[in-house]
N, C-alpha and C positions, 0 to 999 in steps of 0.2 A: 504493500500500500504506500509506504514512504517513498520507495523508488519510483512508483507510478506518479505520485504527486510531484516529486522532484523533476521528473521528465516533463510533466505538464507545465511547470513553472519555467523550466529551461526553454521549452518550445515557445512559450509566450514571450520570454525575454528576447529570444532570437528573432521572432516575428516582429517585435517592436523595434529592434535595432535595424532590421531590414526595411521596415516601413519608414522609419525616420530618415534612413539613408536615401530612400527613394524620394521622400518629400524634399530633402535638402537639394538633391540633384535637380528635381523639377523646378524648384524655386530659383536656383541659380540659372538654369536655362531660360526661364521666363524673364528674369531680371536682365540677363544679357541681351535678350531680344528687345526688351523695352528700351534699353539704353541706345540700341541701334536705331530706334524709331524717333528718338528725340531730335527735334529741329535744331539747327545751329543756334537759333535765337533763344532756345530753352524750353519751348512748349511741345506738347503732344497734341494731336488732333485726330479725329475720326474722318473716314472717307477722304483719303488722300491728304490727311493731316491738316485740313483747313476748316473743319467743322467741330463744334462743341469743344473748342480748344481749352477754355478755362476748366471745364469739368474733367476732360481727359488728362490735362496736366496735373490737376489736383489729385486724381485717383492714382495716376502713375507715381506721383510724388509720395502718396501715402504708402504704396508698395515699397518704395526705396527707404522710407523712414522706418517701416516695420522690419526691414532687414537689420536695422541697428545703426545705419548711417544717420548722421545729423548735419546741421549746418556748420558744425565745428570740427567734426572728425568722421572718419569712416571711408569705406570703399567708394561710396557714391556721393561724397561731399560735393564734388564739382558739378555733377548733374543736378543735384538738389539746389545748390546755390543759383544755378542758371534758371531753374524752374521757378524758384521764389522770386528772383529778380524780374522775370517776365510777368508773373502773376501780379506783382506790385505795380507794374506799368499798366495793368488792366483795372486798377482801382480808380473808378470814375470820380471826377470832381465837378461835373456839371451840377448846377444847383438842384435841379429836379431829381437827380439820381445820385447825389453825392454819397460815396461809399459803396456803390454797386461794383462788384467785381465781374467784369464782362469784357470780352475782347472786341466785339464788333461795335461799330458806331450806331447801328440801327437798333439801339436799345428800346426805342419807342414802338417798334414793330410787334408782330405777333410771335416773335421768338420766345422760346421757353427759357429765358435766361436765369430765372430764379433757381433752377437746378444747378447751373454753373456757380452761381453765387453761394449756394449752400455748401457745395463740395469745396469751394475755395476757402470758405470760412473754416471748415474742418481741417484742411491741409495747413493753412497758415497758422492756425492755433496750435496744431500738433508740432509744427516746426519751430515755433517761437521760443519754447522753453529752453532749447539747447543752443540758441544763437548767442554767442559771446562777444560779438562785435557791437559796441554801443550804438554806433550810427545806424547799423542795420536793425538792431532791436527797436530803435525809435521809429524807423520806417514801417516795420511790421506792426508795431503797436498802434501806430496811427491808422494804418489800413484796417486793422481789426476793430478799433473803436468805431470808425466810420461805417464798417460793414455791419456791425451789430446795430448801429443806429438805423441803417437802411432797412435791415430785416425787421426791426421793431416797427418802423414806419409802414412797411408793406403788409404787415399782419392785418387781416380783415377783422371786422368787429366781432366775428364769430370765433376768432382765435386761430384760423388756418392761414394758408398762403396760396396764392394763385401763381400762374406762370410768369406774371409781370409785376412790376411795382404798382402800376395802376391797373388792377385786375377787374375793376368794376364790381367788386364784391364777390367775384368768383374765387373759390378756393377748392382744393382737393388734397387727398391724403398723401400721395407719394411725394409731391414737392414739399408739403408740410413736414414730412419726416426728415428730409435733407436739411431743412432750416433748423429743426429742433436739435439734431445731433451736432450741427455746426455751432449753434449757440452754446450747447453744453460743453463742447470742446473749448470754446472761447472762455467760458466761465472757469473751467479747470486751469486755464493758462493765466488767470488773474484779471481777465477783462470783465468789467462790471456789466451785468445784464439787467435791464429794467425788471423790477420785481414781478410784474404781472404777465410778462411775455410767455414764459414757460408754463405758468399756471393756466393762462388762457388757452395755450396750445393743447395742454392735457384735457382741458374742458372740451375743446373742439373734438379731440379724438373720442372722448366719451360720447359726444353727440353723434359721432359717425359710427358708433358700435351698434350692430344689429342685435336683436334679442338672442340669437344663437351664439353670439360671441365673436363673429367675424367682423371685420372693419370694412365699411363701404367706401369705395374709391371717391365717390361724390356724396358725402354723408348727408348733407342737408336735402338732397334730392332723392335720397334713399336708392342709389343706383349701384349695381355691380359689387356685391359682397365678395370679400377675399380673405381666406385664411392666411394667405401670405402677408397681407397688410396687417393682420392681427399680430403676428410675431414680429414684424418690422416695427410696429408701434411699441411693443415691449422694449425692444432694444434702444430705440432712438429717444423715447420719452422718459425713460426711467433708468437710473443706475440700480445695481443689484440691491442696495439697501431699501429701495422702494418697491421691491417685488411683492411684498405682502399686501399691497393695495388690492381690494376686491376686484377692481377693473382689470388689473394686470393678471390676476389669477384666471379670470374669465378668458382673457386673451390667450394665456398659456394653454388652457384646456382646448381651445379652438386650434391653436397652433400645433398642438400634439397631433391633430388629424392632418395637418399640412405636411408633415415630415415625409411621408411616402411620396407625395407629389413633387416635393423638392428633389428628393433622391432620384426619382424616375423622370425628372425634367417635364413634369406634367403641369407646371404652372406657366402662365404667360409671363414673359420677362423674368425667366427663372434666375438669371444672374443677379438681378436686383434683389429678389427675395432671398436668394441663397446668401448674399453678402450679409444680410441682417440676421437671418435665422441662425447662421453659424455663430455670430457674435453672441446671440441670446443663449444658445445651448452651451457654448463655451463658458459663459458666465454662470450658468446653472450647475455645471460640473456633472458629477455622477448621480446625485440624488436630490439636487436642489428642487426640481419640479415636484417630486414626491413629497417633500417636506411642506410644500406650499399648498398642495391640493390633494384632498382625500380621493378624488376621482382618478388621479394619476398614479396612486400607489400600486406598485407591483407591475404596472403595464405601460409606463410612460415611454414614449419615443424620444423624449427630450433628455437623453443621456449622452454626454459628450463622447465617451470612448466608443460607443456603438455608432453614433452618427459620424464621428471622425473617421472610423475605419472604412465605412462605406463611401463617404463623400470624397475623402482624400484619394482613395483608390480610383474613383471615377474621374476626378480632376486630372490625375497623373496620366490615366489612360487616354483621356481626351486631348492631352497636350500634343501639339504637332511637333515634328522633328526639329523645327527651328526655334521651339520654345514658346510659340504663341498659342492662343486658344481660340477656337471657333466661337461665334456669338449668335445668340438668338435675337438680340437687339443691338443697335448701334453697330459696333464692329470689333475687331480683335484687340484694339487698344483697350477698350472698355473691359471686355471679358478677361483678358490677360491680367489687367491691373486688379480687378476685384477678386479674381481667383487667387492671385498671389497674396493679397491681403488675408484671405481666408486661410491659406496654407501656412501663414506666419502668425496666426493668432496666439499660438502657445508661447511665442517669444515674449509677449506682453511688454513690448518696448514703448508703447504710447499710453499716456494716462487714460484716454478715452476707452481703451481696450483692457485696462487692468481691472482685476476683480479681487474681492475679498470673500473667501468661501464662508466665513462666519456670518455673512449677511443673511444666509438662508437658515440659520439655526433657530 
């Protein structure tokens, strides 16, 4: 019996070592490919590198930060500095949109630029803490202050965000989630957030929650319920110490049903949802969900080791020979960047992704 148990343990250790080696290799190949796609000016973009440039640069930058590089040291110091320098040039100073981080001049058009702004807020806030050059810290801080002010201004009276600063009162959940996570990252980096902004955003998500527990894409119009948006809401709107909130528990119970769809690529825009559901399950650890919900005891899909084993295996198998990843939305810059973020969650290099297991006790 002892020999059999030792064999099981040894096999598990060997499998874990092989799995980690495979993950490290996939991450390195992906990062190498990303670096090759960076424009000489410092940005990344989708569709021939000229679209969604702020969003793509921010997400690619997040993948480099999660490797462990910073604006002060590390293998990817130079690409990161170039990316931050370019993002700062995109910080608008026109009176109507002061603080908006967006690359194109047509900010008044129908472009969905608040996605770009939210991801840029997340990236700059995550990079800011390790910047040790005083003059650059001042530039980043100024951009963050103004970006937070812009996000606060753009919030609708219901607490959500639309695609533009002047959305005419329209708001929807997916862009709202990018704003909330960006604002929370800014708060963690020491940037003051208006007291009611996050509170009202959480109230908005409550308004968008269906009776079954799913979150509606367009909540006030009661359209298009999504389990994927439920788990994304958990991750973006709350840190682990807030998971005991009754609303979060409802979302987690609904999200538990979304895991098979995420793993089987059965959700629309699966990369978007996978990016957030992986963060949530990682923060829950092995039994965090079961401690929060009686309904999930003994049968939860929200278990990091099980989810990780399946998802990481899928992501590694789907990676192309050149290190890039195919995409169901946008293009390979997007999918490669978010997949690399997921594969590097366990490094816990950034405050927004760090967790404290005792929060679930």
